[in-house]
C-alpha positions as CSV (number, residue, x, y, z in Angstrom):
1,M,-61.9,9.3,-13.8
2,K,-62.3,6.5,-11.6
3,P,-61.2,6.6,-7.9
4,G,-57.7,5.4,-7.7
5,K,-56.6,6.4,-11.4
6,H,-53.9,9.4,-11.7
7,R,-53.8,11.3,-14.5
8,R,-50.4,11.2,-15.8
9,A,-49.2,14.9,-16.3
10,A,-48.1,16.0,-20.0
11,R,-44.5,16.6,-20.7
12,Q,-43.6,20.1,-21.3
13,I,-42.0,21.3,-23.9
14,K,-39.5,23.5,-23.7
15,I,-39.0,26.3,-26.7
16,L,-36.5,29.2,-26.5
17,A,-38.1,31.9,-28.8
18,V,-36.0,34.5,-30.1
19,V,-38.5,37.3,-31.1
20,R,-37.5,41.0,-31.6
21,I,-40.8,42.5,-30.2
22,S,-39.7,46.1,-30.9
23,K,-41.2,45.9,-34.2
24,A,-45.2,45.1,-35.1
25,S,-44.3,41.6,-36.9
26,G,-42.2,40.2,-33.8
27,R,-45.3,41.2,-31.4
28,D,-47.5,39.6,-33.6
29,M,-45.5,36.6,-34.1
30,L,-45.4,36.8,-30.1
31,S,-49.3,37.6,-29.6
32,G,-49.7,34.2,-32.3
33,M,-47.4,31.9,-29.8
34,F,-49.4,33.0,-26.9
35,R,-52.6,31.7,-28.8
36,F,-50.8,28.4,-29.5
37,I,-49.8,28.4,-25.8
38,E,-53.8,29.0,-24.6
39,Q,-54.6,25.7,-26.6
40,N,-51.5,23.7,-25.9
41,P,-50.4,24.4,-22.4
42,S,-47.4,21.8,-22.7
43,W,-45.4,24.4,-24.2
44,Q,-42.9,26.3,-22.2
45,L,-41.8,29.4,-23.7
46,H,-38.6,31.1,-22.7
47,L,-38.2,34.5,-24.4
48,V,-35.2,36.1,-25.5
49,Q,-35.8,40.1,-26.5
50,Y,-32.5,41.1,-27.3
51,D,-29.6,39.9,-30.0
52,S,-26.9,40.5,-27.7
53,E,-28.5,37.5,-25.6
54,F,-29.0,34.9,-28.5
55,T,-25.3,34.0,-28.8
56,A,-23.6,30.8,-30.7
57,D,-22.9,29.7,-27.1
58,V,-26.8,29.9,-26.1
59,V,-27.7,28.0,-29.2
60,R,-25.1,25.2,-28.4
61,R,-26.3,24.7,-24.8
62,A,-29.8,24.3,-26.0
63,P,-29.8,20.8,-25.5
64,A,-28.2,20.4,-22.6
65,D,-30.5,23.0,-21.1
66,G,-33.4,20.7,-21.7
67,F,-34.7,22.7,-24.9
68,D,-36.9,20.9,-27.1
69,G,-37.0,23.4,-30.2
70,I,-36.1,27.2,-30.9
71,V,-38.2,30.0,-32.8
72,V,-35.9,32.6,-34.4
73,T,-37.4,35.8,-35.7
74,S,-34.1,37.4,-35.1
75,P,-30.4,36.6,-35.8
76,G,-28.5,36.9,-32.6
77,A,-25.4,37.6,-32.0
78,K,-22.4,37.4,-34.7
79,G,-22.5,33.8,-35.1
80,T,-25.5,32.5,-34.3
81,L,-27.2,31.3,-36.9
82,D,-24.4,28.8,-38.0
83,A,-24.6,27.5,-34.8
84,D,-28.5,27.3,-35.0
85,R,-28.2,25.3,-38.4
86,K,-25.9,22.9,-36.8
87,S,-27.9,22.3,-33.8
88,V,-29.7,19.2,-32.7
89,V,-33.0,21.2,-31.3
């Protein structure tokens, strides 16, 4: 890079990951996400482990909270999947 030139920092992509890690499949999914992040450091991952934490309100607030996407491997609390289907994220 030439003197005086500044490299623009890559935009952070904020992802909400809802992964049940009590099962091997969830741990495998999380491991895959970590491998992806290692190669794509622009991802900022926020992990939700428990269905009780993943609610319809969390989904509705996701855009306002700056999330660009949601990765879901667990249905969450009652009504969450319906909110997820309607979400713009």
